[in-house]
Structure formats: C-alpha cells, structure tokens
C-alpha positions as CSV (number, residue, x, y, z in Angstrom):
1,M,-7.5,-205.5,10.4
2,T,-7.8,-204.1,13.9
3,S,-5.9,-205.4,16.9
4,N,-4.9,-204.2,20.3
5,I,-1.8,-206.3,20.2
6,D,1.7,-204.8,19.6
7,Y,3.3,-207.2,17.3
8,T,6.6,-205.2,17.3
9,S,6.9,-205.7,21.1
10,P,9.6,-208.2,22.3
11,S,6.9,-209.6,24.9
12,T,4.8,-210.9,22.0
13,N,4.3,-214.6,22.4
14,F,2.9,-217.0,19.7
15,T,3.6,-220.3,21.6
16,Q,2.7,-221.5,25.1
17,D,2.9,-224.8,27.0
18,L,-0.7,-225.6,27.8
19,N,0.5,-228.1,30.5
20,K,1.8,-225.2,32.6
21,S,-1.6,-223.5,32.6
22,N,-3.8,-225.4,35.1
23,F,-7.3,-224.0,35.5
24,F,-9.0,-226.7,37.6
25,K,-7.6,-230.0,39.1
26,K,-9.8,-232.5,40.9
27,D,-7.0,-235.4,40.9
28,A,-4.4,-236.8,38.4
29,Q,-7.1,-238.1,36.1
30,N,-9.6,-235.1,36.1
31,Y,-8.3,-231.6,35.4
32,I,-8.7,-228.7,33.1
33,N,-5.8,-226.5,31.5
34,V,-6.8,-223.2,30.0
35,L,-5.1,-221.1,27.4
36,G,-6.5,-217.4,26.9
37,I,-5.0,-214.0,26.4
38,K,-3.5,-214.1,29.9
39,Q,-1.4,-217.1,29.0
40,L,-0.6,-216.3,25.4
41,N,-0.9,-212.6,24.6
42,T,-1.5,-213.0,20.9
43,L,-4.8,-214.9,21.2
44,E,-7.2,-211.9,21.5
45,N,-10.8,-213.3,21.3
46,T,-9.8,-217.0,21.3
47,S,-9.5,-219.4,24.2
48,L,-8.8,-223.1,24.6
49,L,-9.7,-225.7,27.3
50,D,-7.7,-228.8,27.5
51,I,-10.0,-231.2,29.6
52,Y,-9.1,-234.6,31.0
53,L,-11.7,-236.7,32.6
54,S,-12.3,-240.3,33.8
55,T,-15.5,-242.2,33.6
56,G,-18.5,-240.5,35.1
57,N,-16.7,-237.1,35.8
58,V,-18.4,-234.0,34.6
59,V,-17.7,-230.4,33.5
60,E,-20.6,-228.9,35.4
61,P,-23.4,-227.2,33.7
62,H,-22.4,-223.6,32.4
63,I,-23.1,-221.1,29.8
64,H,-20.9,-218.7,27.7
65,Q,-22.7,-215.4,27.1
66,N,-20.2,-214.0,24.7
67,A,-18.9,-217.1,22.7
68,A,-19.8,-220.4,21.3
69,E,-17.9,-223.5,22.2
70,L,-16.5,-226.4,20.0
71,V,-15.8,-229.6,22.0
72,Y,-13.3,-231.9,20.3
73,C,-12.8,-235.4,21.4
74,I,-9.2,-236.4,21.2
75,S,-9.4,-239.7,23.2
76,G,-12.0,-241.6,25.2
77,S,-15.6,-240.6,24.8
78,A,-18.1,-238.2,26.3
79,V,-21.7,-237.1,26.0
80,V,-22.1,-233.4,25.6
81,T,-25.4,-232.1,26.8
82,L,-27.2,-229.1,25.8
83,L,-30.4,-227.2,26.6
84,N,-31.9,-225.8,23.5
85,P,-33.4,-222.3,24.7
86,F,-35.8,-222.1,21.8
87,T,-37.4,-225.6,22.4
88,N,-36.6,-226.2,25.9
89,Q,-35.4,-229.7,24.8
90,I,-32.3,-231.5,26.2
91,L,-29.8,-232.8,23.5
92,N,-27.3,-235.5,24.4
93,L,-24.7,-235.6,22.0
94,P,-22.3,-238.6,22.3
95,I,-18.7,-237.9,20.8
96,K,-15.6,-240.1,20.3
97,P,-12.1,-239.5,19.0
98,G,-12.2,-237.2,16.0
99,Q,-15.6,-235.9,16.5
100,V,-16.8,-232.5,17.6
101,A,-19.9,-230.9,19.2
102,N,-20.9,-227.3,18.6
103,I,-22.4,-225.4,21.5
104,P,-24.1,-222.3,20.4
105,Q,-23.4,-219.0,22.3
106,A,-25.6,-218.7,25.4
107,W,-26.8,-222.3,25.4
108,W,-26.5,-224.1,28.8
109,H,-24.3,-227.2,28.5
110,Y,-22.1,-229.7,30.3
111,E,-19.8,-232.6,29.4
112,I,-19.5,-236.0,31.0
113,A,-16.9,-238.6,30.3
114,T,-18.2,-242.1,29.3
115,A,-14.7,-243.8,29.3
116,D,-11.5,-243.5,31.3
117,G,-8.7,-241.4,29.7
118,T,-11.1,-239.1,28.0
119,H,-9.4,-236.0,26.5
120,L,-11.5,-233.1,25.2
C-alpha cells in the first residue's frame, strides 16, 4: 500500500462537513458542494459532488479526463446524458432515488433535474 498521507500527523482528517464546502451556487435550490483532498486530506484519489437542483436546471456538459463518475440519485429525479465516443450516440439515462448512472472516464456528459428538490 502506497500513500502520500502521513497518518501519524495530528492534522490528518477523516471527517468533514460537506455543507461547509460550496463549489457553486446559483440560488438556494441550485448549488453544488464539493469534497476532495483539499477539504478532507485523507481522500487521496477520491472526490464527491453533492448536487442540488430544481426542475430544468443543469450541470453543464463536461468531461473528466482522469476519472469516471458515478451519479447517485438521493431524491427527485434527473436525466444523465452521455456522449458515447465510440458510437457518437447520445444516451439519456433517467434516474430516480436509489438509482445510479455510471459515466466512463473521458466521456462528455451532463445532468438535468426533472423534478424539484433533486439531490444527486
């Protein structure tokens, strides 16, 4: 096991309040909290986005060159749209609470809320 983390350091953190880590805020119903190594120094190669959206609001199209993404629906509903780079097909994946959508590394994608109070 290799790690760059000094687990003996008093500054090593294993918990963090995600609500105190805002990444983007449009308004009170549409915002994103982020958790990465900057917020929680024991995460290493892991990150988490905590996304809140109202109907019709979108996490704009983007790509992750170095990681896949797993979108988990906690409440509300959304459509996760992917562009398959091998077929050039657009895939629209509706998800509701308890469901996930997997986005492979380096695939363009976006999410759109189809219900108020969507939490991904």
